[in-house]
Chimera marker file (.cmm) of the C-alpha trace (Angstrom):
<marker_set name="trace">
<marker id="1" x="0.050" y="0.034" z="-0.013" r="1" g="1" b="0" radius="0.5"/>
<marker id="2" x="1.266" y="3.456" z="-1.063" r="1" g="1" b="0" radius="0.5"/>
<marker id="3" x="1.719" y="6.144" z="1.567" r="1" g="1" b="0" radius="0.5"/>
<marker id="4" x="0.216" y="8.771" z="-0.694" r="1" g="1" b="0" radius="0.5"/>
<marker id="5" x="-2.859" y="7.683" z="-2.789" r="1" g="1" b="0" radius="0.5"/>
<marker id="6" x="-3.237" y="11.044" z="-4.912" r="1" g="1" b="0" radius="0.5"/>
<marker id="7" x="-0.982" y="11.868" z="-8.049" r="1" g="1" b="0" radius="0.5"/>
<marker id="8" x="2.456" y="13.200" z="-7.785" r="1" g="1" b="0" radius="0.5"/>
<marker id="9" x="1.500" y="16.734" z="-8.822" r="1" g="1" b="0" radius="0.5"/>
<marker id="10" x="-0.807" y="16.677" z="-5.879" r="1" g="1" b="0" radius="0.5"/>
<marker id="11" x="1.964" y="15.469" z="-3.727" r="1" g="1" b="0" radius="0.5"/>
<marker id="12" x="4.211" y="18.385" z="-4.646" r="1" g="1" b="0" radius="0.5"/>
<marker id="13" x="1.449" y="20.864" z="-4.264" r="1" g="1" b="0" radius="0.5"/>
<marker id="14" x="0.634" y="19.568" z="-0.919" r="1" g="1" b="0" radius="0.5"/>
<marker id="15" x="4.298" y="19.773" z="0.186" r="1" g="1" b="0" radius="0.5"/>
<marker id="16" x="4.646" y="23.375" z="-0.984" r="1" g="1" b="0" radius="0.5"/>
<marker id="17" x="1.491" y="24.331" z="0.609" r="1" g="1" b="0" radius="0.5"/>
<marker id="18" x="2.041" y="23.032" z="3.797" r="1" g="1" b="0" radius="0.5"/>
<marker id="19" x="5.744" y="23.161" z="4.162" r="1" g="1" b="0" radius="0.5"/>
<marker id="20" x="7.423" y="25.470" z="1.673" r="1" g="1" b="0" radius="0.5"/>
<marker id="21" x="5.235" y="28.513" z="1.594" r="1" g="1" b="0" radius="0.5"/>
<marker id="22" x="4.687" y="28.562" z="5.299" r="1" g="1" b="0" radius="0.5"/>
<marker id="23" x="8.407" y="28.298" z="5.843" r="1" g="1" b="0" radius="0.5"/>
<marker id="24" x="9.123" y="31.362" z="3.322" r="1" g="1" b="0" radius="0.5"/>
<marker id="25" x="6.418" y="33.339" z="5.021" r="1" g="1" b="0" radius="0.5"/>
<marker id="26" x="8.025" y="32.660" z="8.532" r="1" g="1" b="0" radius="0.5"/>
<marker id="27" x="11.384" y="33.861" z="6.860" r="1" g="1" b="0" radius="0.5"/>
<marker id="28" x="9.861" y="37.125" z="5.817" r="1" g="1" b="0" radius="0.5"/>
<marker id="29" x="8.083" y="37.635" z="9.181" r="1" g="1" b="0" radius="0.5"/>
<marker id="30" x="4.546" y="37.601" z="7.871" r="1" g="1" b="0" radius="0.5"/>
<marker id="31" x="1.896" y="38.783" z="10.570" r="1" g="1" b="0" radius="0.5"/>
<marker id="32" x="-0.419" y="36.119" z="11.828" r="1" g="1" b="0" radius="0.5"/>
<marker id="33" x="-3.616" y="37.622" z="10.223" r="1" g="1" b="0" radius="0.5"/>
<marker id="34" x="-2.120" y="36.957" z="6.729" r="1" g="1" b="0" radius="0.5"/>
<marker id="35" x="-1.250" y="33.374" z="7.705" r="1" g="1" b="0" radius="0.5"/>
<marker id="36" x="-4.741" y="32.677" z="8.555" r="1" g="1" b="0" radius="0.5"/>
<marker id="37" x="-5.802" y="33.933" z="5.380" r="1" g="1" b="0" radius="0.5"/>
<marker id="38" x="-3.274" y="31.969" z="3.510" r="1" g="1" b="0" radius="0.5"/>
<marker id="39" x="-4.535" y="28.984" z="5.456" r="1" g="1" b="0" radius="0.5"/>
<marker id="40" x="-8.047" y="29.411" z="4.176" r="1" g="1" b="0" radius="0.5"/>
<marker id="41" x="-6.944" y="30.055" z="0.701" r="1" g="1" b="0" radius="0.5"/>
<marker id="42" x="-4.493" y="27.075" z="0.504" r="1" g="1" b="0" radius="0.5"/>
<marker id="43" x="-7.170" y="24.790" z="1.847" r="1" g="1" b="0" radius="0.5"/>
<marker id="44" x="-9.732" y="25.824" z="-0.683" r="1" g="1" b="0" radius="0.5"/>
<marker id="45" x="-7.306" y="25.431" z="-3.466" r="1" g="1" b="0" radius="0.5"/>
<marker id="46" x="-6.258" y="22.012" z="-2.375" r="1" g="1" b="0" radius="0.5"/>
<marker id="47" x="-9.886" y="21.033" z="-2.219" r="1" g="1" b="0" radius="0.5"/>
<marker id="48" x="-10.364" y="22.403" z="-5.723" r="1" g="1" b="0" radius="0.5"/>
<marker id="49" x="-7.410" y="20.329" z="-6.840" r="1" g="1" b="0" radius="0.5"/>
<marker id="50" x="-9.309" y="17.212" z="-5.213" r="1" g="1" b="0" radius="0.5"/>
<marker id="51" x="-12.438" y="18.093" z="-7.212" r="1" g="1" b="0" radius="0.5"/>
<marker id="52" x="-10.623" y="18.487" z="-10.571" r="1" g="1" b="0" radius="0.5"/>
<marker id="53" x="-8.430" y="15.448" z="-10.086" r="1" g="1" b="0" radius="0.5"/>
<marker id="54" x="-10.702" y="12.805" z="-8.675" r="1" g="1" b="0" radius="0.5"/>
<marker id="55" x="-13.400" y="11.630" z="-11.218" r="1" g="1" b="0" radius="0.5"/>
<marker id="56" x="-15.517" y="10.091" z="-8.542" r="1" g="1" b="0" radius="0.5"/>
<marker id="57" x="-16.112" y="13.214" z="-6.737" r="1" g="1" b="0" radius="0.5"/>
<marker id="58" x="-17.691" y="15.126" z="-9.651" r="1" g="1" b="0" radius="0.5"/>
<marker id="59" x="-21.126" y="14.913" z="-8.040" r="1" g="1" b="0" radius="0.5"/>
<marker id="60" x="-20.446" y="16.238" z="-4.533" r="1" g="1" b="0" radius="0.5"/>
<marker id="61" x="-21.862" y="19.351" z="-3.197" r="1" g="1" b="0" radius="0.5"/>
<marker id="62" x="-20.934" y="22.542" z="-1.451" r="1" g="1" b="0" radius="0.5"/>
<marker id="63" x="-20.997" y="20.800" z="2.083" r="1" g="1" b="0" radius="0.5"/>
<marker id="64" x="-18.519" y="18.297" z="1.004" r="1" g="1" b="0" radius="0.5"/>
<marker id="65" x="-16.330" y="20.707" z="-0.807" r="1" g="1" b="0" radius="0.5"/>
<marker id="66" x="-16.248" y="22.925" z="2.390" r="1" g="1" b="0" radius="0.5"/>
<marker id="67" x="-15.414" y="20.043" z="4.691" r="1" g="1" b="0" radius="0.5"/>
<marker id="68" x="-12.588" y="18.998" z="2.356" r="1" g="1" b="0" radius="0.5"/>
<marker id="69" x="-11.328" y="22.597" z="2.410" r="1" g="1" b="0" radius="0.5"/>
<marker id="70" x="-11.601" y="22.823" z="6.080" r="1" g="1" b="0" radius="0.5"/>
<marker id="71" x="-9.567" y="19.573" z="6.571" r="1" g="1" b="0" radius="0.5"/>
<marker id="72" x="-7.015" y="20.758" z="4.082" r="1" g="1" b="0" radius="0.5"/>
<marker id="73" x="-6.723" y="24.113" z="6.095" r="1" g="1" b="0" radius="0.5"/>
<marker id="74" x="-6.086" y="22.165" z="9.095" r="1" g="1" b="0" radius="0.5"/>
<marker id="75" x="-3.668" y="20.121" z="7.773" r="1" g="1" b="0" radius="0.5"/>
<marker id="76" x="-1.783" y="23.231" z="6.436" r="1" g="1" b="0" radius="0.5"/>
<marker id="77" x="-2.200" y="24.966" z="9.671" r="1" g="1" b="0" radius="0.5"/>
<marker id="78" x="-0.820" y="22.206" z="11.918" r="1" g="1" b="0" radius="0.5"/>
<marker id="79" x="2.217" y="21.383" z="9.616" r="1" g="1" b="0" radius="0.5"/>
<marker id="80" x="2.633" y="24.890" z="8.237" r="1" g="1" b="0" radius="0.5"/>
<marker id="81" x="2.929" y="26.191" z="11.997" r="1" g="1" b="0" radius="0.5"/>
<marker id="82" x="5.811" y="24.047" z="12.707" r="1" g="1" b="0" radius="0.5"/>
<marker id="83" x="7.547" y="25.186" z="9.414" r="1" g="1" b="0" radius="0.5"/>
<marker id="84" x="6.768" y="28.790" z="10.243" r="1" g="1" b="0" radius="0.5"/>
<marker id="85" x="8.235" y="28.657" z="13.719" r="1" g="1" b="0" radius="0.5"/>
<marker id="86" x="11.406" y="26.985" z="12.413" r="1" g="1" b="0" radius="0.5"/>
<marker id="87" x="11.922" y="29.869" z="9.862" r="1" g="1" b="0" radius="0.5"/>
<marker id="88" x="11.498" y="32.280" z="12.591" r="1" g="1" b="0" radius="0.5"/>
<marker id="89" x="14.476" y="30.985" z="14.392" r="1" g="1" b="0" radius="0.5"/>
<marker id="90" x="16.529" y="31.626" z="11.320" r="1" g="1" b="0" radius="0.5"/>
<link id1="1" id2="2" r="1" g="1" b="0" radius="0.2"/>
<link id1="2" id2="3" r="1" g="1" b="0" radius="0.2"/>
<link id1="3" id2="4" r="1" g="1" b="0" radius="0.2"/>
<link id1="4" id2="5" r="1" g="1" b="0" radius="0.2"/>
<link id1="5" id2="6" r="1" g="1" b="0" radius="0.2"/>
<link id1="6" id2="7" r="1" g="1" b="0" radius="0.2"/>
<link id1="7" id2="8" r="1" g="1" b="0" radius="0.2"/>
<link id1="8" id2="9" r="1" g="1" b="0" radius="0.2"/>
<link id1="9" id2="10" r="1" g="1" b="0" radius="0.2"/>
<link id1="10" id2="11" r="1" g="1" b="0" radius="0.2"/>
<link id1="11" id2="12" r="1" g="1" b="0" radius="0.2"/>
<link id1="12" id2="13" r="1" g="1" b="0" radius="0.2"/>
<link id1="13" id2="14" r="1" g="1" b="0" radius="0.2"/>
<link id1="14" id2="15" r="1" g="1" b="0" radius="0.2"/>
<link id1="15" id2="16" r="1" g="1" b="0" radius="0.2"/>
<link id1="16" id2="17" r="1" g="1" b="0" radius="0.2"/>
<link id1="17" id2="18" r="1" g="1" b="0" radius="0.2"/>
<link id1="18" id2="19" r="1" g="1" b="0" radius="0.2"/>
<link id1="19" id2="20" r="1" g="1" b="0" radius="0.2"/>
<link id1="20" id2="21" r="1" g="1" b="0" radius="0.2"/>
<link id1="21" id2="22" r="1" g="1" b="0" radius="0.2"/>
<link id1="22" id2="23" r="1" g="1" b="0" radius="0.2"/>
<link id1="23" id2="24" r="1" g="1" b="0" radius="0.2"/>
<link id1="24" id2="25" r="1" g="1" b="0" radius="0.2"/>
<link id1="25" id2="26" r="1" g="1" b="0" radius="0.2"/>
<link id1="26" id2="27" r="1" g="1" b="0" radius="0.2"/>
<link id1="27" id2="28" r="1" g="1" b="0" radius="0.2"/>
<link id1="28" id2="29" r="1" g="1" b="0" radius="0.2"/>
<link id1="29" id2="30" r="1" g="1" b="0" radius="0.2"/>
<link id1="30" id2="31" r="1" g="1" b="0" radius="0.2"/>
<link id1="31" id2="32" r="1" g="1" b="0" radius="0.2"/>
<link id1="32" id2="33" r="1" g="1" b="0" radius="0.2"/>
<link id1="33" id2="34" r="1" g="1" b="0" radius="0.2"/>
<link id1="34" id2="35" r="1" g="1" b="0" radius="0.2"/>
<link id1="35" id2="36" r="1" g="1" b="0" radius="0.2"/>
<link id1="36" id2="37" r="1" g="1" b="0" radius="0.2"/>
<link id1="37" id2="38" r="1" g="1" b="0" radius="0.2"/>
<link id1="38" id2="39" r="1" g="1" b="0" radius="0.2"/>
<link id1="39" id2="40" r="1" g="1" b="0" radius="0.2"/>
<link id1="40" id2="41" r="1" g="1" b="0" radius="0.2"/>
<link id1="41" id2="42" r="1" g="1" b="0" radius="0.2"/>
<link id1="42" id2="43" r="1" g="1" b="0" radius="0.2"/>
<link id1="43" id2="44" r="1" g="1" b="0" radius="0.2"/>
<link id1="44" id2="45" r="1" g="1" b="0" radius="0.2"/>
<link id1="45" id2="46" r="1" g="1" b="0" radius="0.2"/>
<link id1="46" id2="47" r="1" g="1" b="0" radius="0.2"/>
<link id1="47" id2="48" r="1" g="1" b="0" radius="0.2"/>
<link id1="48" id2="49" r="1" g="1" b="0" radius="0.2"/>
<link id1="49" id2="50" r="1" g="1" b="0" radius="0.2"/>
<link id1="50" id2="51" r="1" g="1" b="0" radius="0.2"/>
<link id1="51" id2="52" r="1" g="1" b="0" radius="0.2"/>
<link id1="52" id2="53" r="1" g="1" b="0" radius="0.2"/>
<link id1="53" id2="54" r="1" g="1" b="0" radius="0.2"/>
<link id1="54" id2="55" r="1" g="1" b="0" radius="0.2"/>
<link id1="55" id2="56" r="1" g="1" b="0" radius="0.2"/>
<link id1="56" id2="57" r="1" g="1" b="0" radius="0.2"/>
<link id1="57" id2="58" r="1" g="1" b="0" radius="0.2"/>
<link id1="58" id2="59" r="1" g="1" b="0" radius="0.2"/>
<link id1="59" id2="60" r="1" g="1" b="0" radius="0.2"/>
<link id1="60" id2="61" r="1" g="1" b="0" radius="0.2"/>
<link id1="61" id2="62" r="1" g="1" b="0" radius="0.2"/>
<link id1="62" id2="63" r="1" g="1" b="0" radius="0.2"/>
<link id1="63" id2="64" r="1" g="1" b="0" radius="0.2"/>
<link id1="64" id2="65" r="1" g="1" b="0" radius="0.2"/>
<link id1="65" id2="66" r="1" g="1" b="0" radius="0.2"/>
<link id1="66" id2="67" r="1" g="1" b="0" radius="0.2"/>
<link id1="67" id2="68" r="1" g="1" b="0" radius="0.2"/>
<link id1="68" id2="69" r="1" g="1" b="0" radius="0.2"/>
<link id1="69" id2="70" r="1" g="1" b="0" radius="0.2"/>
<link id1="70" id2="71" r="1" g="1" b="0" radius="0.2"/>
<link id1="71" id2="72" r="1" g="1" b="0" radius="0.2"/>
<link id1="72" id2="73" r="1" g="1" b="0" radius="0.2"/>
<link id1="73" id2="74" r="1" g="1" b="0" radius="0.2"/>
<link id1="74" id2="75" r="1" g="1" b="0" radius="0.2"/>
<link id1="75" id2="76" r="1" g="1" b="0" radius="0.2"/>
<link id1="76" id2="77" r="1" g="1" b="0" radius="0.2"/>
<link id1="77" id2="78" r="1" g="1" b="0" radius="0.2"/>
<link id1="78" id2="79" r="1" g="1" b="0" radius="0.2"/>
<link id1="79" id2="80" r="1" g="1" b="0" radius="0.2"/>
<link id1="80" id2="81" r="1" g="1" b="0" radius="0.2"/>
<link id1="81" id2="82" r="1" g="1" b="0" radius="0.2"/>
<link id1="82" id2="83" r="1" g="1" b="0" radius="0.2"/>
<link id1="83" id2="84" r="1" g="1" b="0" radius="0.2"/>
<link id1="84" id2="85" r="1" g="1" b="0" radius="0.2"/>
<link id1="85" id2="86" r="1" g="1" b="0" radius="0.2"/>
<link id1="86" id2="87" r="1" g="1" b="0" radius="0.2"/>
<link id1="87" id2="88" r="1" g="1" b="0" radius="0.2"/>
<link id1="88" id2="89" r="1" g="1" b="0" radius="0.2"/>
<link id1="89" id2="90" r="1" g="1" b="0" radius="0.2"/>
</marker_set>
């Protein structure tokens, strides 16, 4: 069983959204309200990618999309917070 079930493009995007960009934002000392905004936008972008890339999810509604976006935002906020704090040290 593979660790990642999505495509390689989605894997690269998830790593960039959850680790790379928050690290950069910590490096340039971005304020907290902008980080919260980034988390929401990145979560919505990842949920949109799930919708576009997964053919079996073509008929899901707004509720499932918002749930997917919220879950992605939670993942990005959790992992991204660590990357952000590590960048603040440097």
